All heavy atoms as an XYZ file, in Angstrom:
732
protein
N      89.992     97.345     72.450
C      90.333     97.046     73.836
C      91.356     95.908     73.885
O      91.197     94.950     74.599
C      89.048     96.711     74.581
C      89.179     96.629     76.048
S      88.589     98.124     76.785
C      88.500     97.626     78.449
N      92.402     96.025     73.083
C      93.448     95.007     73.049
C      94.215     94.935     74.362
O      94.782     93.889     74.678
C      94.426     95.284     71.909
C      93.762     95.126     70.550
O      92.823     94.320     70.443
O      94.189     95.813     69.609
N      94.258     96.011     75.094
C      94.953     96.029     76.386
C      94.344     95.000     77.320
O      95.040     94.368     78.106
C      94.902     97.433     77.015
C      95.647     98.421     76.145
C      95.462     97.434     78.420
C      95.480     99.870     76.572
N      93.055     94.808     77.216
C      92.331     93.857     78.073
C      92.933     92.463     77.961
O      93.079     91.761     78.955
C      90.855     93.850     77.672
C      90.019     92.851     78.412
C      89.621     93.101     79.720
C      89.621     91.660     77.819
C      88.851     92.194     80.415
C      88.853     90.749     78.501
C      88.466     91.015     79.798
O      87.705     90.106     80.489
N      93.305     92.047     76.768
C      93.802     90.700     76.553
C      95.240     90.514     77.038
O      95.703     89.390     77.169
C      93.666     90.311     75.083
C      92.231     90.244     74.650
C      91.687     91.234     73.851
C      91.405     89.220     75.082
C      90.363     91.190     73.470
C      90.076     89.164     74.722
C      89.542     90.155     73.904
N      95.947     91.595     77.331
C      97.308     91.501     77.856
C      97.337     91.316     79.369
O      98.387     91.047     79.940
C      98.099     92.760     77.491
C      98.341     93.007     76.009
C      98.991     94.363     75.797
C      99.195     91.900     75.416
N      96.190     91.473     80.007
C      96.128     91.425     81.462
C      95.941     89.993     81.957
O      95.183     89.217     81.381
C      94.975     92.294     81.980
C      95.013     93.721     81.484
C      96.331     94.410     81.744
O      96.852     94.382     82.854
N      96.881     95.048     80.726
N      96.621     89.658     83.059
C      96.475     88.344     83.674
C      95.163     88.260     84.427
O      94.410     87.312     84.285
C      97.651     88.084     84.643
O      98.865     88.254     83.929
C      97.587     86.689     85.209
N      94.876     89.285     85.237
C      93.662     89.329     86.040
C      92.679     90.296     85.362
O      92.641     91.483     85.668
C      93.995     89.779     87.462
C      92.819     89.684     88.393
O      91.673     89.572     87.970
N      93.106     89.727     89.677
N      91.907     89.771     84.449
C      91.013     90.608     83.641
C      89.927     91.270     84.481
O      89.549     92.416     84.238
C      90.411     89.785     82.506
C      91.464     89.407     81.467
C      90.939     88.432     80.471
C      91.915     88.016     79.414
N      93.286     87.877     79.740
N      89.445     90.573     85.490
C      88.423     91.140     86.372
C      88.972     92.363     87.117
O      88.323     93.403     87.197
C      87.924     90.077     87.356
C      86.913     90.579     88.318
N      85.628     90.917     87.936
C      86.994     90.823     89.647
C      84.968     91.345     88.995
N      85.770     91.299     90.044
N      90.194     92.254     87.649
C      90.812     93.359     88.374
C      91.055     94.534     87.422
O      90.866     95.689     87.781
C      92.128     92.903     89.018
C      92.999     93.982     89.615
C      92.357     94.878     90.625
N      91.858     94.173     91.767
C      91.004     94.702     92.641
N      90.574     95.931     92.497
N      90.577     94.016     93.655
N      91.476     94.246     86.189
C      91.676     95.307     85.206
C      90.377     96.070     84.946
O      90.370     97.298     84.891
C      92.231     94.739     83.890
C      92.319     95.761     82.798
C      93.328     96.713     82.798
C      91.380     95.797     81.774
C      93.405     97.675     81.798
C      91.450     96.747     80.773
C      92.468     97.688     80.792
N      89.275     95.339     84.777
C      87.987     95.992     84.552
C      87.572     96.843     85.749
O      87.046     97.948     85.582
C      86.905     94.966     84.235
C      86.978     94.357     82.841
C      85.927     93.275     82.657
C      86.812     95.420     81.776
N      87.808     96.356     86.961
C      87.510     97.148     88.165
C      88.361     98.425     88.196
O      87.851     99.501     88.529
C      87.736     96.322     89.429
C      86.744     95.183     89.664
C      87.155     94.380     90.895
C      85.331     95.715     89.814
N      89.641     98.298     87.857
C      90.525     99.474     87.799
C      90.051    100.447     86.725
O      90.036    101.663     86.943
C      91.966     99.053     87.517
C      92.622     98.388     88.698
O      92.157     98.511     89.828
N      93.691     97.666     88.449
N      89.670     99.922     85.576
C      89.183    100.760     84.482
C      87.944    101.544     84.906
O      87.844    102.753     84.682
C      88.885     99.879     83.256
C      88.392    100.638     82.068
C      89.273    101.342     81.270
C      87.042    100.651     81.748
C      88.825    102.047     80.163
C      86.585    101.351     80.650
C      87.478    102.052     79.854
N      87.010    100.864     85.554
C      85.788    101.531     86.013
C      86.082    102.562     87.098
O      85.477    103.631     87.134
C      84.774    100.500     86.504
C      84.174     99.610     85.403
C      83.306     98.514     86.018
C      83.391    100.435     84.405
N      87.018    102.252     87.992
C      87.394    103.204     89.047
C      88.016    104.463     88.435
O      87.755    105.573     88.907
C      88.366    102.548     90.029
N      88.801    104.297     87.391
C      89.397    105.457     86.713
C      88.322    106.250     85.969
O      88.364    107.478     85.958
C      90.499    105.011     85.754
S      91.966    104.424     86.586
N      87.379    105.560     85.391
C      86.283    106.228     84.690
C      85.428    107.045     85.667
O      85.011    108.159     85.342
C      85.415    105.173     83.990
C      85.023    105.481     82.570
C      86.210    105.229     81.667
C      83.864    104.623     82.161
N      85.167    106.482     86.855
C      84.393    107.178     87.892
C      85.170    108.343     88.499
O      84.592    109.238     89.076
C      84.030    106.217     89.024
C      82.859    105.340     88.780
C      82.411    104.662     90.066
N      83.491    104.130     90.867
C      83.928    102.868     90.842
N      83.359    101.995     90.052
N      84.909    102.485     91.621
N      86.489    108.268     88.427
C      87.313    109.318     88.999
C      87.771    109.039     90.419
O      88.354    109.892     91.068
N      87.537    107.831     90.910
C      87.988    107.506     92.263
C      89.452    107.059     92.294
O      90.077    107.035     93.351
C      87.103    106.428     92.879
O      87.125    105.246     92.108
N      90.007    106.698     91.142
C      91.419    106.328     91.021
C      91.968    106.951     89.750
O      91.234    107.384     88.875
C      91.595    104.807     90.936
C      91.421    104.078     92.225
C      91.813    102.638     92.051
C      91.738    101.907     93.373
N      92.204    100.518     93.239
N      93.296    106.968     89.669
C      93.947    107.376     88.430
C      94.874    106.243     88.006
O      95.247    105.404     88.814
C      94.724    108.679     88.618
O      95.797    108.480     89.495
N      95.236    106.218     86.739
C      96.123    105.149     86.272
C      97.489    105.258     86.929
O      98.093    104.262     87.284
C      96.244    105.168     84.751
C      95.022    104.666     84.060
C      94.163    105.388     83.298
C      94.500    103.337     84.104
N      93.136    104.589     82.865
C      93.314    103.318     83.341
C      94.901    102.150     84.715
C      92.545    102.178     83.162
C      94.131    101.011     84.532
C      92.973    101.022     83.775
N      97.995    106.480     87.064
C      99.300    106.695     87.699
C      99.102    107.676     88.836
O      98.496    108.728     88.676
C     100.337    107.261     86.696
C     101.683    107.456     87.378
C     100.468    106.354     85.492
N      99.603    107.325     90.001
C      99.501    108.195     91.162
C     100.699    108.020     92.054
O     101.414    107.013     91.978
N     100.929    108.999     92.881
C     102.074    108.943     93.787
C     101.951    107.774     94.750
O     100.868    107.437     95.200
C     102.179    110.233     94.601
C     102.490    111.424     93.728
O     103.165    111.239     92.718
O     102.039    112.526     94.070
N     103.074    107.184     95.062
C     103.122    106.170     96.100
C     102.750    106.836     97.419
O     103.321    107.861     97.790
C     104.530    105.584     96.183
O     104.699    104.867     97.364
N     101.802    106.293     98.122
C     101.311    106.898     99.351
C     102.430    107.078    100.376
O     102.562    108.144    100.969
C     100.193    106.025     99.958
O      99.208    105.817     98.969
C      99.582    106.679    101.162
N     103.243    106.060    100.557
C     104.326    106.127    101.541
C     105.337    107.214    101.173
O     105.715    108.036    101.998
C     105.027    104.776    101.642
C     106.207    104.776    102.593
C     106.955    103.454    102.560
O     106.631    102.557    101.805
N     107.967    103.347    103.399
N     105.759    107.240     99.931
C     106.751    108.223     99.506
C     106.160    109.626     99.526
O     106.814    110.582     99.930
C     107.302    107.864     98.110
C     108.095    106.558     98.198
C     108.177    108.974     97.567
C     108.505    105.999     96.867
N     104.904    109.753     99.120
C     104.254    111.064     99.122
C     104.175    111.628    100.544
O     104.368    112.825    100.755
C     102.868    110.967     98.506
N     103.905    110.781    101.495
C     103.860    111.244    102.892
C     105.240    111.685    103.361
O     105.378    112.679    104.058
C     103.308    110.156    103.794
C     101.827    109.993    103.673
C     101.269    109.028    104.680
N      99.857    108.846    104.445
C      99.241    107.685    104.467
N      99.904    106.578    104.736
N      97.955    107.606    104.234
N     106.262    110.931    102.990
C     107.625    111.283    103.384
C     108.045    112.608    102.766
O     108.728    113.407    103.397
C     108.606    110.184    102.971
C     108.498    108.923    103.798
C     109.416    107.830    103.293
O     110.339    108.129    102.517
O     109.212    106.677    103.682
N     107.653    112.844    101.525
C     108.027    114.075    100.833
C     107.060    115.223    101.123
O     107.264    116.337    100.657
C     108.087    113.836     99.324
C     109.143    112.860     98.847
C     109.018    112.624     97.352
C     110.531    113.365     99.185
N     105.991    114.923    101.855
C     104.976    115.909    102.225
C     104.349    116.565    101.003
O     104.204    117.781    100.937
C     105.562    116.954    103.172
C     106.000    116.365    104.498
C     106.599    117.419    105.399
C     106.959    116.877    106.736
N     108.113    116.072    106.829
N     103.992    115.724    100.019
C     103.266    116.218     98.857
C     101.858    115.628     98.912
O     101.652    114.536     99.436
C     103.965    115.861     97.522
C     104.164    114.355     97.389
C     105.274    116.590     97.392
C     104.770    113.925     96.080
N     100.873    116.351     98.412
C      99.489    115.864     98.521
C      99.238    114.657     97.616
O      99.799    114.539     96.542
C      98.659    117.064     98.060
C      99.572    117.869     97.223
C     100.954    117.649     97.766
N      98.387    113.781     98.100
C      97.940    112.637     97.319
C      96.533    112.965     96.852
O      95.607    113.062     97.652
C      97.931    111.354     98.160
C      99.307    111.081     98.745
C      97.441    110.176     97.329
C      99.325    110.005     99.790
N      96.385    113.185     95.575
C      95.087    113.577     95.041
C      94.181    112.359     94.918
O      93.093    112.323     95.454
C      95.238    114.286     93.679
C      93.897    114.672     93.124
C      96.148    115.490     93.822
N      94.627    111.349     94.206
C      93.876    110.103     94.037
C      94.864    108.947     94.122
O      95.999    109.072     93.688
C      93.216    110.046     92.662
C      92.130    111.038     92.443
C      91.578    110.855     91.038
C      90.685    112.003     90.684
N      90.230    111.940     89.305
N      94.412    107.844     94.654
C      95.296    106.672     94.605
C      95.479    106.223     93.165
O      94.565    106.341     92.344
C      94.539    105.622     95.427
C      93.143    106.095     95.503
C      93.162    107.582     95.310
N      96.655    105.746     92.845
C      96.943    105.325     91.482
C      97.038    103.821     91.355
O      97.355    103.125     92.321
N      96.770    103.317     90.183
C      96.951    101.897     89.878
C      98.450    101.601     89.823
O      98.923    100.625     90.373
C      96.296    101.522     88.530
C      94.842    101.997     88.443
C      96.414    100.040     88.258
C      93.903    101.438     89.467
N      99.199    102.479     89.173
C     100.653    102.372     89.066
C     101.282    103.577     89.752
O     100.687    104.634     89.819
C     101.091    102.363     87.602
C     100.574    101.223     86.730
C     100.910    101.497     85.269
C     101.155     99.901     87.168
N     102.494    103.402     90.232
C     103.252    104.507     90.823
C     104.223    105.053     89.785
O     104.638    104.325     88.879
C     104.024    104.029     92.049
N     104.595    106.324     89.894
C     105.565    106.872     88.937
C     106.891    106.116     88.978
O     107.634    106.103     88.005
C     105.764    108.320     89.374
C     104.788    108.589     90.427
C     104.149    107.310     90.839
N     107.191    105.473     90.086
C     108.440    104.719     90.212
C     108.416    103.429     89.414
O     109.435    102.758     89.302
C     108.735    104.402     91.689
O     107.612    103.692     92.241
C     109.001    105.645     92.483
N     107.276    103.086     88.830
C     107.175    101.845     88.057
C     108.071    101.856     86.826
O     108.424    100.805     86.310
C     105.722    101.605     87.638
N     108.484    103.041     86.350
C     109.370    103.103     85.178
C     110.776    102.627     85.504
O     111.519    102.255     84.621
C     109.426    104.519     84.564
C     108.102    104.895     83.955
C     109.884    105.538     85.559
N     111.159    102.637     86.790
C     112.507    102.211     87.152
C     112.623    100.695     87.198
O     113.697    100.161     87.390
C     112.927    102.813     88.493
O     112.103    102.283     89.519
N     111.524     99.993     87.062
C     111.460     98.536     86.969
C     112.093     97.829     88.159
O     112.848     96.880     88.011
C     112.042     98.061     85.654
C     111.284     98.642     84.479
C     111.825     98.210     83.151
O     112.778     97.458     83.071
N     111.213     98.686     82.089
N     111.799     98.331     89.363
C     112.159     97.623     90.583
C     113.586     97.740     91.042
O     113.992     97.059     91.965
N     114.412     98.568     90.432
C     115.809     98.674     90.842
C     116.059     99.950     91.649
O     117.192    100.337     91.841
C     116.761     98.643     89.623
C     116.742     97.298     88.966
C     116.436     99.745     88.645
N     114.980    100.578     92.117
C     115.182    101.857     92.783
C     115.528    101.686     94.267
O     115.099    100.739     94.911
C     113.948    102.751     92.651
C     112.816    102.422     93.598
C     111.798    101.470     93.006
O     111.927    101.069     91.862
O     110.876    101.112     93.743
N     116.326    102.599     94.734
C     116.557    102.738     96.152
C     115.548    103.771     96.631
O     114.846    104.384     95.838
C     117.990    103.244     96.420
O     118.123    104.539     95.818
C     119.025    102.290     95.859
N     115.474    103.975     97.922
C     114.539    104.966     98.446
C     114.891    106.349     97.918
O     114.009    107.136     97.573
C     114.533    104.947     99.974
C     113.501    105.854    100.641
C     112.095    105.508    100.172
C     113.598    105.757    102.142
N     116.196    106.632     97.796
C     116.619    107.934     97.289
C     116.213    108.121     95.826
O     115.705    109.171     95.454
C     118.145    108.076     97.435
C     118.622    109.472     97.085
O     117.982    110.443     97.539
O     119.628    109.588     96.351
N     116.401    107.105     95.003
C     116.001    107.183     93.599
C     114.480    107.299     93.484
O     113.967    108.079     92.690
C     116.495    105.969     92.816
C     116.110    105.929     91.336
C     116.629    107.155     90.598
C     116.618    104.650     90.702
N     113.751    106.552     94.301
C     112.288    106.637     94.297
C     111.840    108.048     94.662
O     110.915    108.589     94.047
C     111.691    105.620     95.265
N     112.482    108.653     95.649
C     112.158    110.028     96.034
C     112.409    110.994     94.876
O     111.614    111.902     94.631
C     112.968    110.469     97.247
C     112.516    109.811     98.518
O     111.423    109.256     98.590
N     113.355    109.845     99.536
N     113.506    110.813     94.162
C     113.823    111.679     93.025
C     112.785    111.521     91.911
O     112.364    112.512     91.316
C     115.217    111.367     92.491
C     116.321    111.799     93.408
C     117.696    111.379     92.872
O     117.815    110.884     91.764
N     118.721    111.574     93.681
N     112.383    110.285     91.644
C     111.387    110.036     90.599
C     110.053    110.680     90.969
O     109.423    111.342     90.155
C     111.219    108.519     90.348
C     112.486    107.950     89.715
C     110.005    108.245     89.464
C     112.524    106.438     89.651
N     109.619    110.514     92.209
C     108.347    111.086     92.654
C     108.416    112.606     92.662
O     107.459    113.280     92.259
C     107.943    110.529     94.040
C     106.752    111.270     94.595
C     107.634    109.048     93.930
N     109.539    113.163     93.099
C     109.715    114.624     93.059
C     109.612    115.138     91.630
O     108.926    116.117     91.365
C     111.068    115.032     93.636
C     111.013    115.322     95.105
O     109.956    115.650     95.636
N     112.139    115.199     95.766
N     110.302    114.484     90.724
C     110.267    114.893     89.322
C     108.850    114.787     88.770
O     108.365    115.685     88.081
C     111.232    114.026     88.496
C     111.347    114.475     87.065
C     112.232    115.484     86.719
C     110.556    113.911     86.070
C     112.338    115.918     85.408
C     110.647    114.342     84.762
C     111.545    115.346     84.432
O     111.635    115.776     83.141
N     108.177    113.695     89.099
C     106.803    113.487     88.632
C     105.882    114.591     89.147
O     105.068    115.127     88.403
C     106.304    112.118     89.104
C     104.887    111.814     88.709
C     104.585    111.361     87.436
C     103.845    111.971     89.607
C     103.277    111.073     87.060
C     102.534    111.695     89.248
C     102.262    111.239     87.979
O     100.969    110.974     87.619
N     106.018    114.939     90.418
C     105.151    115.963     91.011
C     105.446    117.354     90.443
O     104.538    118.136     90.195
C     105.309    115.961     92.527
N     106.710    117.668     90.234
C     107.080    119.001     89.765
C     106.828    119.212     88.274
O     106.449    120.296     87.855
C     108.549    119.279     90.066
C     108.906    119.457     91.535
C     110.414    119.536     91.707
C     108.241    120.703     92.092
N     107.063    118.190     87.484
C     107.000    118.336     86.032
C     105.929    117.440     85.416
O     106.089    116.943     84.303
C     108.358    118.015     85.403
C     109.451    118.872     85.941
C     110.396    118.357     86.820
C     109.545    120.212     85.595
C     111.407    119.153     87.333
C     110.553    121.016     86.106
C     111.477    120.478     86.973
O     112.467    121.258     87.482
N     104.831    117.261     86.109
C     103.779    116.366     85.643
C     103.292    116.727     84.238
O     103.133    117.891     83.882
C     102.562    116.389     86.581
C     101.409    115.625     85.998
C     101.397    114.240     86.062
C     100.384    116.272     85.322
C     100.373    113.520     85.486
C      99.355    115.552     84.735
C      99.355    114.178     84.823
O      98.353    113.469     84.238
N     103.062    115.689     83.448
C     102.403    115.851     82.152
C     101.659    114.559     81.844
O     101.970    113.494     82.390
C     103.410    116.163     81.050
O     104.132    115.008     80.702
N     100.714    114.652     80.980
C      99.968    113.469     80.549
C     100.914    112.474     79.893
O     100.742    111.258     80.009
C      98.844    113.879     79.576
C      98.174    112.669     78.972
C      97.842    114.760     80.284
N     101.943    112.987     79.236
C     102.907    112.119     78.551
C     103.681    111.261     79.539
O     104.050    110.128     79.218
C     103.844    112.949     77.686
C     103.083    113.732     76.670
C     102.940    115.093     76.617
C     102.296    113.220     75.600
N     102.133    115.453     75.572
C     101.721    114.312     74.925
C     102.019    111.938     75.132
C     100.887    114.162     73.829
C     101.193    111.796     74.030
C     100.647    112.891     73.398
N     103.919    111.786     80.744
C     104.598    110.985     81.767
C     103.702    109.816     82.180
O     104.179    108.692     82.332
C     104.945    111.832     82.987
C     106.015    112.857     82.727
S     106.180    113.965     84.112
C     107.509    113.182     84.973
N     102.414    110.093     82.361
C     101.471    109.030     82.707
C     101.409    107.988     81.597
O     101.421    106.785     81.866
C     100.071    109.602     82.937
C      99.910    110.210     84.314
O     100.869    110.155     85.111
O      98.817    110.732     84.586
N     101.357    108.440     80.365
C     101.313    107.520     79.239
C     102.565    106.656     79.191
O     102.492    105.448     78.944
C     101.138    108.304     77.938
C     100.935    107.474     76.683
C      99.681    106.621     76.794
C     100.857    108.369     75.465
N     103.728    107.251     79.455
C     104.986    106.510     79.472
C     104.967    105.430     80.541
O     105.337    104.286     80.286
C     106.146    107.488     79.698
C     107.497    106.818     79.637
O     107.737    106.041     78.680
O     108.324    107.068     80.538
N     104.513    105.779     81.742
C     104.449    104.803     82.831
C     103.488    103.675     82.468
O     103.800    102.493     82.664
C     104.017    105.480     84.161
C     103.750    104.446     85.234
C     105.078    106.457     84.629
N     102.333    104.017     81.923
C     101.341    102.996     81.553
C     101.852    102.079     80.444
O     101.678    100.859     80.512
C     100.035    103.654     81.137
S      99.099    104.340     82.510
N     102.485    102.654     79.428
C     102.977    101.831     78.322
C     104.113    100.907     78.747
O     104.202     99.775     78.282
C     103.418    102.709     77.157
C     102.293    103.384     76.390
C     102.855    104.320     75.318
C     101.360    102.359     75.767
N     104.967    101.393     79.635
C     106.083    100.560     80.093
C     105.611     99.468     81.057
O     106.336     98.523     81.307
C     107.158    101.430     80.761
C     107.932    102.226     79.752
C     109.016    103.038     80.395
C     109.794    103.825     79.339
N     110.778    104.716     79.919
N     104.410     99.628     81.595
C     103.863     98.657     82.546
C     102.477     98.188     82.122
O     101.610     97.954     82.951
C     103.787     99.293     83.929
C     105.151     99.598     84.466
O     105.839     98.702     84.921
N     105.572    100.851     84.374
N     102.293     98.047     80.831
C     100.963     97.745     80.298
C     100.399     96.435     80.834
O      99.200     96.292     81.022
C     100.991     97.759     78.754
C      99.583     97.971     78.223
C     101.640     96.518     78.191
C      99.556     98.456     76.805
N     101.256     95.491     81.151
C     100.759     94.214     81.675
C     100.479     94.262     83.177
O     100.007     93.286     83.751
C     101.754     93.084     81.366
O     102.974     93.355     82.010
N     100.771     95.399     83.815
C     100.531     95.529     85.260
C      99.333     96.413     85.578
O      99.162     96.828     86.725
C     101.769     96.120     85.943
C     102.959     95.197     85.828
O     102.802     93.979     85.790
N     104.131     95.760     85.751
N      98.506     96.720     84.599
C      97.355     97.574     84.840
C      96.235     96.832     85.576
O      95.220     97.404     85.886
C      96.822     98.149     83.522
C      97.786     99.112     82.827
C      97.239     99.511     81.468
C      98.051    100.334     83.681
N      96.473     95.563     85.871
C      95.492     94.783     86.631
C      95.925     94.611     88.088
O      95.421     93.760     88.797
C      95.286     93.415     85.983
C      96.562     92.578     85.924
O      97.640     93.103     86.268
O      96.482     91.416     85.508
N      96.832     95.462     88.525
C      97.352     95.358     89.899
C      96.310     95.735     90.925
O      95.416     96.473     90.705
C      98.559     96.260     90.062
């Protein structure tokens, strides 16, 4: 559980971990606001958004493209990529 030691807010990370284990959250999920705009279903709220890979430089148009791509071509590897690139933000 080395990931635990990379987190600033360890308590929040544990709560997120338990929520994912219970199935009430997922590690990566669509941004609620963008999902509503694109009219795609939100299955579970996510700890991280697929747009997290753009590292904060996205415009609304780029965010829409990222979410569209994520929804259309979803794979576990995409989730893993988002989590690894934002490993220190899993306590959000």
